[in-house]
N, CA, C and O atoms as a MOPAC input file, in Angstrom:
PM7 MOZYME 1SCF
protein

 N     47.03800 1    -3.74600 1   -18.06200 1
 C     45.76100 1    -3.91400 1   -18.71400 1
 C     44.91300 1    -4.97200 1   -18.02100 1
 O     43.69900 1    -5.01800 1   -18.21800 1
 N     45.53400 1    -5.81600 1   -17.22100 1
 C     44.79600 1    -6.86000 1   -16.50000 1
 C     44.61700 1    -6.51000 1   -15.02400 1
 O     44.29700 1    -7.38900 1   -14.22300 1
 N     44.81400 1    -5.26600 1   -14.65300 1
 C     44.62400 1    -4.83000 1   -13.26200 1
 C     43.13900 1    -4.65200 1   -13.00300 1
 O     42.51100 1    -3.74200 1   -13.54400 1
 N     42.58500 1    -5.51500 1   -12.18200 1
 C     41.19100 1    -5.38600 1   -11.79900 1
 C     40.19900 1    -5.96700 1   -12.78500 1
 O     39.04000 1    -6.18700 1   -12.43600 1
 N     40.63500 1    -6.22300 1   -14.01900 1
 C     39.76100 1    -6.81200 1   -15.03200 1
 C     40.51900 1    -7.97100 1   -15.67800 1
 O     41.54300 1    -7.76800 1   -16.33100 1
 N     40.00900 1    -9.18000 1   -15.49000 1
 C     40.65000 1   -10.34400 1   -16.10100 1
 C     40.39700 1   -10.31800 1   -17.60900 1
 O     39.27000 1   -10.10900 1   -18.05700 1
 N     41.44500 1   -10.53100 1   -18.37100 1
 C     41.33800 1   -10.51800 1   -19.83100 1
 C     41.91800 1   -11.80500 1   -20.40500 1
 O     42.88100 1   -12.36400 1   -19.88000 1
 N     41.31500 1   -12.25300 1   -21.48000 1
 C     41.80900 1   -13.45800 1   -22.15500 1
 C     42.99300 1   -13.09900 1   -23.03000 1
 O     43.25100 1   -11.93000 1   -23.31700 1
 N     43.70000 1   -14.12800 1   -23.44500 1
 C     44.82600 1   -13.92400 1   -24.35000 1
 C     44.37600 1   -13.19000 1   -25.61600 1
 O     45.06900 1   -12.29600 1   -26.10000 1
 N     43.21600 1   -13.57300 1   -26.14500 1
 C     42.68800 1   -12.93500 1   -27.35400 1
 C     42.42500 1   -11.44400 1   -27.11600 1
 O     42.74800 1   -10.60900 1   -27.96100 1
 N     41.83600 1   -11.11500 1   -25.96100 1
 C     41.56300 1    -9.70700 1   -25.63300 1
 C     42.86400 1    -8.91300 1   -25.47700 1
 O     42.96000 1    -7.76700 1   -25.91600 1
 N     43.85000 1    -9.53100 1   -24.85100 1
 C     45.15400 1    -8.86800 1   -24.68500 1
 C     45.78500 1    -8.62500 1   -26.05200 1
 O     46.28700 1    -7.53300 1   -26.32000 1
 N     45.76100 1    -9.63200 1   -26.91300 1
 C     46.35000 1    -9.50000 1   -28.25100 1
 C     45.64100 1    -8.42100 1   -29.06600 1
 O     46.29400 1    -7.64100 1   -29.75900 1
 N     44.31700 1    -8.37200 1   -28.98800 1
 C     43.57300 1    -7.35100 1   -29.72900 1
 C     43.93100 1    -5.94900 1   -29.24800 1
 O     44.10500 1    -5.04000 1   -30.06000 1
 N     44.04000 1    -5.77000 1   -27.94100 1
 C     44.38400 1    -4.46000 1   -27.38300 1
 C     45.77200 1    -4.03000 1   -27.82600 1
 O     45.99200 1    -2.86300 1   -28.15100 1
 N     46.70500 1    -4.96800 1   -27.84000 1
 C     48.08900 1    -4.65300 1   -28.21400 1
 C     48.31600 1    -4.64600 1   -29.72000 1
 O     49.34900 1    -4.17600 1   -30.19600 1
 N     47.34900 1    -5.16900 1   -30.46900 1
 C     47.51600 1    -5.26100 1   -31.91400 1
 C     48.57900 1    -6.27400 1   -32.29700 1
 O     49.33700 1    -6.06800 1   -33.24500 1
 N     48.62800 1    -7.37700 1   -31.54600 1
 C     49.63700 1    -8.40400 1   -31.79800 1
 C     48.97600 1    -9.73700 1   -32.11800 1
 O     47.76100 1    -9.89800 1   -32.00500 1
 N     49.80100 1   -10.67400 1   -32.51600 1
 C     49.37100 1   -12.02500 1   -32.84600 1
 C     49.04200 1   -12.77300 1   -31.55500 1
 O     49.85800 1   -12.77800 1   -30.63300 1
 N     47.85800 1   -13.41100 1   -31.46300 1
 C     47.49700 1   -14.14000 1   -30.24500 1
 C     48.49500 1   -15.23300 1   -29.85000 1
 O     48.68500 1   -15.48300 1   -28.66000 1
 N     49.12700 1   -15.88000 1   -30.81200 1
 C     50.10000 1   -16.92800 1   -30.48300 1
 C     51.32500 1   -16.33000 1   -29.79300 1
 O     51.83500 1   -16.89600 1   -28.82600 1
 N     51.78700 1   -15.20000 1   -30.28400 1
 C     52.92300 1   -14.52000 1   -29.65100 1
 C     52.53700 1   -14.03000 1   -28.27500 1
 O     53.30500 1   -14.15600 1   -27.32100 1
 N     51.35100 1   -13.47300 1   -28.17400 1
 C     50.87200 1   -12.96800 1   -26.88700 1
 C     50.75100 1   -14.10400 1   -25.88100 1
 O     51.11300 1   -13.93500 1   -24.71700 1
 N     50.25300 1   -15.24500 1   -26.30600 1
 C     50.09400 1   -16.37900 1   -25.39900 1
 C     51.44200 1   -16.80300 1   -24.82800 1
 O     51.52900 1   -17.15100 1   -23.65000 1
 N     52.47600 1   -16.78000 1   -25.63000 1
 C     53.81500 1   -17.10800 1   -25.14100 1
 C     54.19700 1   -16.17300 1   -23.98100 1
 O     54.69200 1   -16.62300 1   -22.94800 1
 N     53.96100 1   -14.88000 1   -24.16900 1
 C     54.31000 1   -13.90000 1   -23.13400 1
 C     53.39000 1   -14.01600 1   -21.91900 1
 O     53.84000 1   -13.87200 1   -20.78200 1
 N     52.11700 1   -14.27200 1   -22.15500 1
 C     51.17300 1   -14.45900 1   -21.05100 1
 C     51.61700 1   -15.64200 1   -20.19500 1
 O     51.60600 1   -15.55800 1   -18.96700 1
 N     52.00600 1   -16.73600 1   -20.83200 1
 C     52.46000 1   -17.91600 1   -20.08100 1
 C     53.71700 1   -17.60900 1   -19.27500 1
 O     53.86900 1   -18.09400 1   -18.15400 1
 N     54.61300 1   -16.81300 1   -19.83300 1
 C     55.80600 1   -16.40700 1   -19.08400 1
 C     55.41700 1   -15.56500 1   -17.86900 1
 O     55.97400 1   -15.73700 1   -16.78500 1
 N     54.46400 1   -14.65800 1   -18.05400 1
 C     54.02400 1   -13.80700 1   -16.94900 1
 C     53.31200 1   -14.61200 1   -15.87000 1
 O     53.43400 1   -14.30100 1   -14.68500 1
 N     52.57300 1   -15.63800 1   -16.26400 1
 C     51.94100 1   -16.53200 1   -15.29200 1
 C     53.02800 1   -17.30300 1   -14.54600 1
 O     52.97900 1   -17.42800 1   -13.32200 1
 N     54.00700 1   -17.81600 1   -15.28500 1
 C     55.09100 1   -18.60400 1   -14.68100 1
 C     55.94200 1   -17.82100 1   -13.69800 1
 O     56.48600 1   -18.39900 1   -12.75700 1
 N     56.06700 1   -16.51800 1   -13.90000 1
 C     56.88300 1   -15.69100 1   -13.00500 1
 C     56.05000 1   -14.97200 1   -11.94700 1
 O     56.58700 1   -14.21300 1   -11.14000 1
 N     54.72900 1   -15.21300 1   -11.95200 1
 C     53.88600 1   -14.66600 1   -10.89400 1
 C     53.34700 1   -13.26800 1   -11.13500 1
 O     52.81000 1   -12.65500 1   -10.21300 1
 N     53.47600 1   -12.74500 1   -12.35100 1
 C     52.95400 1   -11.41100 1   -12.64600 1
 C     51.47200 1   -11.44800 1   -13.03800 1
 O     50.74100 1   -10.48000 1   -12.82600 1
 N     51.03900 1   -12.57900 1   -13.61200 1
 C     49.62700 1   -12.80500 1   -13.94600 1
 C     49.19400 1   -14.10700 1   -13.30500 1
 O     50.00800 1   -14.99800 1   -13.06100 1
 N     47.90600 1   -14.20600 1   -13.03800 1
 C     47.34000 1   -15.46300 1   -12.55000 1
 C     46.16300 1   -15.83800 1   -13.44200 1
 O     45.37800 1   -14.98300 1   -13.85200 1
 N     46.05400 1   -17.13400 1   -13.73300 1
 C     44.94400 1   -17.61400 1   -14.55800 1
 C     43.70100 1   -17.73100 1   -13.68200 1
 O     43.74600 1   -18.32300 1   -12.60300 1
 N     42.61500 1   -17.17500 1   -14.14300 1
 C     41.33200 1   -17.26200 1   -13.46000 1
 C     40.61600 1   -18.52300 1   -13.94900 1
 O     41.06700 1   -19.14100 1   -14.91400 1
 N     39.51700 1   -18.91800 1   -13.31100 1
 C     38.77900 1   -20.08800 1   -13.79300 1
 C     38.32300 1   -19.89200 1   -15.24600 1
 O     37.91900 1   -18.79300 1   -15.62700 1
 N     38.38800 1   -20.94900 1   -16.04800 1
 C     37.95900 1   -20.84100 1   -17.45000 1
 C     36.49800 1   -20.41000 1   -17.54700 1
 O     35.69800 1   -20.65200 1   -16.64300 1
 N     36.17500 1   -19.76900 1   -18.66200 1
 C     34.79400 1   -19.33500 1   -18.92500 1
 C     34.46700 1   -19.66100 1   -20.37300 1
 O     35.35600 1   -19.93900 1   -21.17800 1
 N     33.18700 1   -19.62400 1   -20.68900 1
 C     32.76900 1   -19.87500 1   -22.07400 1
 C     32.75300 1   -18.56600 1   -22.84000 1
 O     32.19100 1   -17.56600 1   -22.39200 1
 N     33.37700 1   -18.59400 1   -23.99300 1
 C     33.41500 1   -17.41700 1   -24.84000 1
 C     32.40400 1   -17.52400 1   -25.95500 1
 O     31.41500 1   -18.25000 1   -25.85400 1
 N     32.66300 1   -16.79400 1   -27.01600 1
 C     31.78500 1   -16.82200 1   -28.18500 1
 C     31.69800 1   -18.24800 1   -28.72800 1
 O     32.69900 1   -18.96100 1   -28.79000 1
 N     30.53200 1   -18.63900 1   -29.10500 1
 C     30.26900 1   -19.96600 1   -29.67800 1
 C     30.72600 1   -21.09900 1   -28.76800 1
 O     31.07500 1   -22.18000 1   -29.24300 1
 N     30.72300 1   -20.84800 1   -27.44400 1
 C     31.02600 1   -21.90400 1   -26.48100 1
 C     32.49600 1   -22.24100 1   -26.31700 1
 O     32.82600 1   -23.21000 1   -25.63400 1
 N     33.38000 1   -21.47600 1   -26.91800 1
 C     34.81300 1   -21.74300 1   -26.80400 1
 C     35.27100 1   -21.54600 1   -25.35700 1
 O     34.77500 1   -20.66200 1   -24.65800 1
 N     36.20600 1   -22.36400 1   -24.92000 1
 C     36.76300 1   -22.25900 1   -23.56900 1
 C     37.82700 1   -21.16100 1   -23.57700 1
 O     38.76800 1   -21.20200 1   -24.36900 1
 N     37.66700 1   -20.18400 1   -22.68900 1
 C     38.61800 1   -19.08000 1   -22.58800 1
 C     39.16700 1   -19.01600 1   -21.16800 1
 O     38.45800 1   -19.28100 1   -20.19700 1
 N     40.44400 1   -18.65800 1   -21.06800 1
 C     41.05600 1   -18.48000 1   -19.75600 1
 C     41.39300 1   -16.99900 1   -19.60300 1
 O     42.23300 1   -16.47100 1   -20.33000 1
 N     40.73500 1   -16.33300 1   -18.65600 1
 C     41.07300 1   -14.93100 1   -18.39600 1
 C     42.25600 1   -14.84400 1   -17.42600 1
 O     42.43800 1   -15.70900 1   -16.57000 1
 N     43.03500 1   -13.80500 1   -17.57400 1
 C     44.21700 1   -13.60400 1   -16.73300 1
 C     44.09500 1   -12.28300 1   -15.99400 1
 O     43.60700 1   -11.28900 1   -16.53200 1
 N     44.54900 1   -12.29700 1   -14.75000 1
 C     44.45200 1   -11.13100 1   -13.88700 1
 C     45.84200 1   -10.79500 1   -13.34700 1
 O     46.60100 1   -11.69000 1   -12.97500 1
 N     46.17200 1    -9.50600 1   -13.30500 1
 C     47.45200 1    -9.07300 1   -12.75000 1
 C     47.48800 1    -9.34200 1   -11.24500 1
 O     46.49000 1    -9.16600 1   -10.54700 1
 N     48.64700 1    -9.76800 1   -10.76200 1
 C     48.80900 1   -10.06500 1    -9.33700 1
 C     49.24800 1    -8.83900 1    -8.53700 1
 O     49.12600 1    -8.81400 1    -7.31300 1
 N     49.75300 1    -7.83600 1    -9.22600 1
 C     50.27100 1    -6.65200 1    -8.53000 1
 C     51.76100 1    -6.73800 1    -8.27300 1
 O     52.35100 1    -5.78300 1    -7.76900 1
 N     52.38300 1    -7.85500 1    -8.60400 1
 C     53.81600 1    -8.03700 1    -8.36000 1
 C     54.64800 1    -6.95500 1    -9.05900 1
 O     55.64100 1    -6.48300 1    -8.50600 1
 N     54.25400 1    -6.57100 1   -10.24800 1
 C     55.05500 1    -5.60900 1   -11.01400 1
 C     55.06000 1    -4.23000 1   -10.38800 1
 O     55.94200 1    -3.42700 1   -10.69200 1
 N     54.08500 1    -3.92200 1    -9.50300 1
 C     54.04300 1    -2.59600 1    -8.88500 1
 C     54.95600 1    -2.50500 1    -7.68700 1
 O     55.17000 1    -1.42000 1    -7.14500 1
 N     55.49500 1    -3.63200 1    -7.27000 1
 C     56.34200 1    -3.62900 1    -6.08300 1
 C     57.71800 1    -4.20500 1    -6.36700 1
 O     58.45800 1    -4.51900 1    -5.43400 1
 N     58.06700 1    -4.34600 1    -7.60400 1
 C     59.34300 1    -4.94800 1    -7.95000 1
 C     60.41600 1    -3.87000 1    -8.07000 1
 O     60.20800 1    -2.82700 1    -8.69000 1
 N     61.53800 1    -4.14100 1    -7.47800 1
 C     62.68000 1    -3.23600 1    -7.60500 1
 C     63.59200 1    -3.79400 1    -8.68500 1
 O     63.90700 1    -4.98400 1    -8.69400 1
 N     64.00800 1    -2.93600 1    -9.58300 1
 C     64.94100 1    -3.35300 1   -10.61800 1
 C     66.20700 1    -2.53200 1   -10.45800 1
 O     66.15500 1    -1.38900 1   -10.00500 1
 N     67.33000 1    -3.10000 1   -10.82400 1
 C     68.56200 1    -2.31400 1   -10.75700 1
 C     68.46100 1    -1.09800 1   -11.67200 1
 O     67.76700 1    -1.13500 1   -12.68800 1
 N     69.14300 1    -0.03800 1   -11.31500 1
 C     69.08600 1     1.19500 1   -12.10700 1
 C     69.49600 1     0.95200 1   -13.55800 1
 O     69.01700 1     1.64200 1   -14.45800 1
 N     70.37300 1    -0.01500 1   -13.79200 1
 C     70.84100 1    -0.27700 1   -15.15600 1
 C     69.82800 1    -1.04200 1   -15.99900 1
 O     69.98900 1    -1.14400 1   -17.21500 1
 N     68.78700 1    -1.58000 1   -15.36800 1
 C     67.76500 1    -2.33700 1   -16.07400 1
 C     66.66500 1    -1.38100 1   -16.51700 1
 O     66.00700 1    -0.76400 1   -15.67900 1
 N     66.46200 1    -1.25400 1   -17.79900 1
 C     65.50800 1    -0.26200 1   -18.31300 1
 C     64.13600 1    -0.85100 1   -18.62100 1
 O     63.33900 1    -0.19600 1   -19.29300 1
 N     63.82900 1    -2.06000 1   -18.15800 1
 C     62.57200 1    -2.70000 1   -18.53500 1
 C     61.36000 1    -1.87200 1   -18.11500 1
 O     60.40600 1    -1.76200 1   -18.88400 1
 N     61.37100 1    -1.28700 1   -16.91400 1
 C     60.22500 1    -0.49100 1   -16.48500 1
 C     60.10200 1     0.78900 1   -17.30400 1
 O     58.99800 1     1.18900 1   -17.67500 1
 N     61.22600 1     1.42700 1   -17.58200 1
 C     61.21400 1     2.64400 1   -18.39800 1
 C     60.76300 1     2.32900 1   -19.82300 1
 O     59.96800 1     3.07100 1   -20.39900 1
 N     61.26100 1     1.24600 1   -20.38700 1
 C     60.85900 1     0.85900 1   -21.74500 1
 C     59.36300 1     0.56000 1   -21.81100 1
 O     58.69400 1     0.95100 1   -22.76700 1
 N     58.83500 1    -0.13500 1   -20.79500 1
 C     57.40600 1    -0.45100 1   -20.74800 1
 C     56.58200 1     0.82100 1   -20.63900 1
 O     55.56700 1     0.97800 1   -21.31700 1
 N     57.03000 1     1.72600 1   -19.78000 1
 C     56.34700 1     3.01200 1   -19.62800 1
 C     56.31500 1     3.76800 1   -20.94900 1
 O     55.26400 1     4.26800 1   -21.35000 1
 N     57.45000 1     3.85500 1   -21.62700 1
 C     57.51100 1     4.59300 1   -22.89000 1
 C     56.64900 1     3.94200 1   -23.96400 1
 O     56.05000 1     4.63500 1   -24.78600 1
 N     56.58400 1     2.61800 1   -23.95900 1
 C     55.72900 1     1.90600 1   -24.92400 1
 C     54.25200 1     2.21400 1   -24.65700 1
 O     53.49500 1     2.48700 1   -25.58900 1
 N     53.84900 1     2.16900 1   -23.38900 1
 C     52.46500 1     2.50700 1   -23.04400 1
 C     52.16100 1     3.95300 1   -23.40300 1
 O     51.10400 1     4.25700 1   -23.95600 1
 N     53.09100 1     4.83600 1   -23.08600 1
 C     52.89300 1     6.26000 1   -23.32900 1
 C     52.71200 1     6.55900 1   -24.81700 1
 O     51.97600 1     7.47500 1   -25.18300 1
 N     53.37600 1     5.79400 1   -25.66500 1
 C     53.26500 1     6.02500 1   -27.10600 1
 C     51.86100 1     5.72400 1   -27.63500 1
 O     51.51400 1     6.13900 1   -28.74100 1
 N     51.05300 1     5.00500 1   -26.85200 1
 C     49.69500 1     4.64800 1   -27.26600 1
 C     48.65400 1     5.65700 1   -26.79400 1
 O     47.47000 1     5.51000 1   -27.09900 1
 N     49.08200 1     6.68400 1   -26.05100 1
 C     48.16400 1     7.64700 1   -25.44700 1
 C     48.29300 1     8.99600 1   -26.15300 1
 O     49.40800 1     9.45200 1   -26.40600 1
 N     47.17600 1     9.63700 1   -26.47300 1
 C     47.26900 1    10.98700 1   -27.05100 1
 C     48.01900 1    11.91300 1   -26.08300 1
 O     47.71600 1    11.94600 1   -24.89100 1
 N     48.98300 1    12.65000 1   -26.59500 1
 C     49.86300 1    13.46100 1   -25.75500 1
 C     49.10200 1    14.45800 1   -24.89500 1
 O     49.54900 1    14.78400 1   -23.79500 1
 N     47.95900 1    14.94900 1   -25.37300 1
 C     47.20300 1    15.91700 1   -24.57600 1
 C     46.55900 1    15.27500 1   -23.34100 1
 O     46.06600 1    15.98600 1   -22.46400 1
 N     46.55900 1    13.94800 1   -23.26500 1
 C     46.01000 1    13.25500 1   -22.10000 1
 C     47.08800 1    12.85400 1   -21.08700 1
 O     46.78900 1    12.22400 1   -20.07200 1
 N     48.33500 1    13.22100 1   -21.36600 1
 C     49.44400 1    12.86900 1   -20.48600 1
 C     49.75100 1    14.05000 1   -19.56800 1
 O     49.99200 1    15.16300 1   -20.03700 1
 N     49.74100 1    13.80500 1   -18.27000 1
 C     50.06000 1    14.83300 1   -17.28400 1
 C     51.47600 1    14.55800 1   -16.77400 1
 O     51.75000 1    13.47000 1   -16.26900 1
 N     52.36700 1    15.52800 1   -16.90300 1
 C     53.74600 1    15.31600 1   -16.47100 1
 C     54.18900 1    16.41400 1   -15.50900 1
 O     53.68900 1    17.53900 1   -15.53100 1
 N     55.12200 1    16.05100 1   -14.69000 1
 C     55.74400 1    16.98400 1   -13.76400 1
 C     57.19800 1    16.59500 1   -13.61700 1
 O     57.52900 1    15.41400 1   -13.51700 1
 N     58.05200 1    17.58000 1   -13.60500 1
 C     59.45100 1    17.34600 1   -13.26700 1
 C     59.81100 1    18.35300 1   -12.19900 1
 O     59.53500 1    19.54600 1   -12.33000 1
 N     60.42500 1    17.86700 1   -11.15100 1
 C     60.72700 1    18.71600 1   -10.01500 1
 C     62.14300 1    18.43900 1    -9.55400 1
 O     62.48900 1    17.29100 1    -9.27500 1
 N     62.95200 1    19.45400 1    -9.47000 1
 C     64.29400 1    19.31800 1    -8.91900 1
 C     64.29300 1    19.83800 1    -7.49000 1
 O     63.79100 1    20.93100 1    -7.22800 1
 N     64.84600 1    19.07000 1    -6.57000 1
 C     64.84600 1    19.44200 1    -5.15700 1
 C     66.26000 1    19.36800 1    -4.58000 1
 O     67.13300 1    18.69100 1    -5.12200 1
 N     66.46200 1    20.07100 1    -3.48200 1
 C     67.68700 1    19.94700 1    -2.68500 1
 C     67.24400 1    19.61700 1    -1.26700 1
 O     66.46700 1    20.35400 1    -0.65900 1
 N     67.74500 1    18.50500 1    -0.75100 1
 C     67.32700 1    18.01100 1     0.55300 1
 C     68.39200 1    18.22700 1     1.61700 1
 O     69.59100 1    18.15500 1     1.34600 1
 N     67.93400 1    18.49100 1     2.81900 1
 C     68.81900 1    18.51400 1     3.97500 1
 C     68.97100 1    17.10400 1     4.52400 1
 O     68.37000 1    16.16800 1     3.99700 1
 N     69.76600 1    16.94000 1     5.57600 1
 C     69.98000 1    15.60800 1     6.15900 1
 C     68.65800 1    14.92800 1     6.53200 1
 O     67.83700 1    15.50600 1     7.24500 1
 N     68.46200 1    13.71700 1     6.05400 1
 C     67.27600 1    12.92800 1     6.37400 1
 C     66.02200 1    13.28600 1     5.60000 1
 O     65.05100 1    12.52900 1     5.62000 1
 N     66.01900 1    14.42000 1     4.92000 1
 C     64.80300 1    14.84900 1     4.20900 1
 C     64.50800 1    14.00000 1     2.97900 1
 O     63.34500 1    13.72700 1     2.68200 1
 N     65.54500 1    13.58100 1     2.26300 1
 C     65.32100 1    12.77500 1     1.06500 1
 C     64.64100 1    11.46000 1     1.42600 1
 O     63.68800 1    11.04800 1     0.76400 1
 N     65.12400 1    10.80800 1     2.46300 1
 C     64.54400 1     9.54000 1     2.88300 1
 C     63.08400 1     9.72400 1     3.31300 1
 O     62.22600 1     8.90400 1     2.98700 1
 N     62.81300 1    10.80500 1     4.04600 1
 C     61.44200 1    11.08000 1     4.49600 1
 C     60.52500 1    11.32000 1     3.29500 1
 O     59.40900 1    10.80200 1     3.25800 1
 N     60.98500 1    12.09800 1     2.31800 1
 C     60.20900 1    12.36800 1     1.11500 1
 C     59.91300 1    11.06400 1     0.37200 1
 O     58.77200 1    10.80700 1    -0.01300 1
 N     60.93200 1    10.25900 1     0.17800 1
 C     60.75200 1     8.99900 1    -0.56100 1
 C     59.79300 1     8.06400 1     0.16400 1
 O     58.99700 1     7.38000 1    -0.47900 1
 N     59.85700 1     8.02300 1     1.48700 1
 C     58.93300 1     7.18800 1     2.26200 1
 C     57.49000 1     7.67200 1     2.11400 1
 O     56.57300 1     6.85700 1     2.01100 1
 N     57.28100 1     8.99000 1     2.10200 1
 C     55.92800 1     9.53300 1     1.93800 1
 C     55.35300 1     9.17900 1     0.57300 1
 O     54.19000 1     8.79100 1     0.46100 1
 N     56.17200 1     9.31600 1    -0.45900 1
 C     55.72300 1     8.96500 1    -1.82100 1
 C     55.38600 1     7.47400 1    -1.87100 1
 O     54.33500 1     7.09200 1    -2.38500 1
 N     56.26900 1     6.63900 1    -1.34200 1
 C     56.04200 1     5.19500 1    -1.36700 1
 C     54.77700 1     4.82900 1    -0.59200 1
 O     54.01500 1     3.96500 1    -1.02500 1
 N     54.55100 1     5.47500 1     0.54200 1
 C     53.34100 1     5.21100 1     1.33400 1
 C     52.08000 1     5.56800 1     0.54900 1
 O     51.09100 1     4.83600 1     0.58700 1
 N     52.12000 1     6.68700 1    -0.15600 1
 C     50.96900 1     7.09000 1    -0.96400 1
 C     50.70000 1     6.06200 1    -2.06400 1
 O     49.54900 1     5.69200 1    -2.29300 1
 N     51.74600 1     5.60100 1    -2.74300 1
 C     51.57500 1     4.58100 1    -3.78600 1
 C     50.99500 1     3.30500 1    -3.19400 1
 O     50.08000 1     2.71600 1    -3.77100 1
 N     51.51200 1     2.87500 1    -2.05700 1
 C     51.02900 1     1.64200 1    -1.43500 1
 C     49.57700 1     1.77100 1    -0.99300 1
 O     48.80400 1     0.81900 1    -1.10100 1
 N     49.20400 1     2.95400 1    -0.49400 1
 C     47.81700 1     3.19500 1    -0.09300 1
 C     46.87100 1     3.00100 1    -1.27500 1
 O     45.84100 1     2.34000 1    -1.14500 1
 N     47.21400 1     3.57200 1    -2.42200 1
 C     46.34800 1     3.46000 1    -3.59500 1
 C     46.42600 1     2.07700 1    -4.23500 1
 O     45.42700 1     1.58800 1    -4.76100 1
 N     47.58000 1     1.44700 1    -4.20000 1
 C     47.70500 1     0.09600 1    -4.75900 1
 C     46.87000 1    -0.90500 1    -3.96500 1
 O     46.42700 1    -1.91300 1    -4.51500 1
 N     46.65300 1    -0.63800 1    -2.68000 1
 C     45.89100 1    -1.54700 1    -1.82600 1
 C     44.37900 1    -1.39900 1    -1.98200 1
 O     43.62300 1    -2.24800 1    -1.50900 1
 N     43.93200 1    -0.33000 1    -2.64200 1
 C     42.49300 1    -0.14600 1    -2.83400 1
 C     41.94700 1    -1.22400 1    -3.75800 1
 O     42.63700 1    -1.64900 1    -4.68400 1
 N     40.72500 1    -1.67000 1    -3.52300 1
 C     40.14400 1    -2.65400 1    -4.45500 1
 C     39.94700 1    -2.00700 1    -5.82300 1
 O     39.59100 1    -0.83300 1    -5.91400 1
 N     40.18000 1    -2.77600 1    -6.88300 1
 C     40.02300 1    -2.21700 1    -8.23100 1
 C     38.58900 1    -1.77000 1    -8.49100 1
 O     37.64100 1    -2.42400 1    -8.05600 1
 N     38.43700 1    -0.68700 1    -9.18100 1
 C     37.12700 1    -0.19000 1    -9.60600 1
 C     36.90500 1    -0.71800 1   -11.02900 1
 O     37.40200 1    -0.14000 1   -11.99600 1
 N     36.17200 1    -1.79400 1   -11.14300 1
 C     36.00300 1    -2.45300 1   -12.43600 1
 C     35.51400 1    -1.49100 1   -13.51000 1
 O     35.96400 1    -1.56700 1   -14.65400 1
 N     34.60700 1    -0.59200 1   -13.16500 1
 C     34.09300 1     0.36300 1   -14.14300 1
 C     34.78800 1     1.71500 1   -14.06300 1
 O     34.35300 1     2.67500 1   -14.70000 1
 N     35.85900 1     1.79900 1   -13.28900 1
 C     36.58000 1     3.05800 1   -13.13900 1
 C     37.50700 1     3.33400 1   -14.31600 1
 O     37.78100 1     2.45300 1   -15.13100 1
 N     37.98000 1     4.56500 1   -14.38700 1
 C     38.93900 1     4.94000 1   -15.41900 1
 C     40.30500 1     4.35100 1   -15.07500 1
 O     40.73600 1     4.41100 1   -13.92400 1
 N     40.97800 1     3.78800 1   -16.06200 1
 C     42.31100 1     3.21500 1   -15.86100 1
 C     43.37400 1     4.28200 1   -16.12200 1
 O     43.41400 1     4.88100 1   -17.19700 1
 N     44.21800 1     4.51000 1   -15.14500 1
 C     45.33300 1     5.45400 1   -15.25400 1
 C     46.59000 1     4.75400 1   -14.77000 1
 O     46.51600 1     3.83200 1   -13.95800 1
 N     47.74000 1     5.18400 1   -15.26300 1
 C     49.02700 1     4.63400 1   -14.83200 1
 C     49.92700 1     5.75300 1   -14.35100 1
 O     49.82500 1     6.89600 1   -14.79600 1
 N     50.81100 1     5.39600 1   -13.43300 1
 C     51.80000 1     6.33400 1   -12.91400 1
 C     53.16900 1     5.69300 1   -13.05800 1
 O     53.35800 1     4.52800 1   -12.71000 1
 N     54.11000 1     6.44700 1   -13.56500 1
 C     55.51000 1     6.02400 1   -13.59600 1
 C     56.27600 1     7.00800 1   -12.73900 1
 O     56.20000 1     8.21700 1   -12.95800 1
 N     56.99900 1     6.50900 1   -11.78100 1
 C     57.71500 1     7.36000 1   -10.83200 1
 C     59.19700 1     6.99200 1   -10.87800 1
 O     59.55900 1     5.82500 1   -10.73400 1
 N     60.02800 1     7.97500 1   -11.07600 1
 C     61.47900 1     7.76800 1   -11.05500 1
 C     62.08000 1     8.82300 1   -10.13300 1
 O     61.79000 1    10.01300 1   -10.26200 1
 N     62.89400 1     8.38900 1    -9.22900 1
 C     63.53200 1     9.27400 1    -8.25100 1
 C     65.02700 1     9.03600 1    -8.36900 1
 O     65.49600 1     7.92200 1    -8.13600 1
 N     65.76800 1    10.05100 1    -8.72200 1
 C     67.20300 1     9.84700 1    -8.97300 1
 C     68.01200 1    11.10500 1    -8.62800 1
 O     67.47800 1    12.21300 1    -8.59000 1
 N     69.30100 1    10.90600 1    -8.37900 1
 C     70.15400 1    12.07600 1    -8.16700 1
 C     70.20900 1    12.89500 1    -9.44200 1
 O     70.23400 1    12.34000 1   -10.54000 1
 N     70.22900 1    14.19600 1    -9.30300 1
 C     70.28800 1    15.08700 1   -10.46100 1
 C     71.73200 1    15.18400 1   -10.94400 1
 O     72.58300 1    15.69300 1   -10.21500 1
 N     72.02900 1    14.71100 1   -12.15000 1
 C     73.41400 1    14.75100 1   -12.64300 1
 C     73.88400 1    16.18200 1   -12.93100 1
 O     75.07800 1    16.41700 1   -13.11100 1
 N     72.95500 1    17.12900 1   -12.97400 1
 C     73.31000 1    18.51700 1   -13.25900 1
 C     73.44900 1    19.34600 1   -11.99100 1
 O     73.75000 1    20.53900 1   -12.03600 1
 N     73.21700 1    18.66800 1   -10.83000 1
 C     73.10100 1    19.26900 1    -9.53200 1
 C     74.13100 1    20.23500 1    -9.13200 1
 O     74.07300 1    20.77600 1    -8.02800 1

């Protein structure tokens, strides 16, 4: 939610429907671990000092162990907030020859990196992609 648009703790809490104090705790953790960065303070309503936070992009390049479900849990939580008719899904089962799997994965990763490197479109539509590549247990 902070990709390309800096948001204050209050704005983040309102979007998530959570308590600003709880959100601030998590925002501070994300700043401390390098996932968010604090932008210069600005004046809000009635002259209040507000600190907007901007995503650093670290979360788009982080590898987690397969046993860690944090990315999947985050994806499912975000997905639950979207009308199902607006969700585009694809599932594809493939069989690769020698070296083909690595080549395919490199092409996908290159495409993601190409788009992640584009400057944010502040007035553009916000979309998310969750990508999981795994051996087929039914194979």
